[in-house]
N, C-alpha and C positions, 0 to 999 in steps of 0.2 A: 507160823506153824512150819515146823521142819518135816518135810516129807520123806526124809532119809534117802532121796535119790541123788546119785552122783551127777552134778551138773557140769562140772569142768575137771579138766586134767591138765595139771602143769608140770611138764617134764623138763623144764628149763635146766640146761647145763649138765643133763645126765649124758655125759660123753660116751658111756659104754652102750648106750641104747642103739639097737641095730634092728634089722628087719626080723630077726628070730622073735624079738619081744612081741611084734604085732602079730606075727603067725602064731605064737603061742596064745595070745589073747583071743584070736579068731577060733583056735581050736577049743579053748575053754568055754567060749561063748556058745558054740555049737548050736546055732539056730535058736537060741534063747534071745531074751530082750535085756540082758544085763547092762548094756551100754546104751540103750535107746534114750535115756535121759540126758546124756552128755551133749551139751551144745557148744562147748568151747574147748579148744586143745592148744597148748603151747608147747612147741618143739624147738625153741631158741637154743642154739648151741648143740643140738643133736646131730653131730656131724657124720654118723655112720649109717644113716637110714638112706634107702634108695626108692626108686619108683614103686618097688614091691610093697613098701610099708605104705605108700600113698594108696595103693589098691586096697590093702587091708583096712586102712583108716576109713575109706568110704563105705566099706561093708559093716565095719564094727560100730560106727557112729553115724547111723542114718539121719539123725537129727542135728548134725553139726552145723553151725551157723557161722563159727569163727574159728579159724585155725591160723595161728601165728607161727610161721615157719622160716622167717628171715634168719640169716646167719646159719643156714644149714651147711650144705656142701655141694661139690660138683657131682655128686651121685644122683642128684634129682635133675631130671630132664624136663 
């Protein structure tokens, strides 16, 4: 049975992805539970995100159990 909930988000290779994307999602989410069902996130090759994105990700996806972030960039500390 399909519950219709988003379980994962694969943004592999989206080179244009940056902090603004996650800030926008956080603004759109605005204390709702739109992304509570997301438990895995893949950001391989997303080279323009920084620590700010990591902060947003922890707030946006409270049930995240797997985040694949290798091959990111030097912007993450």
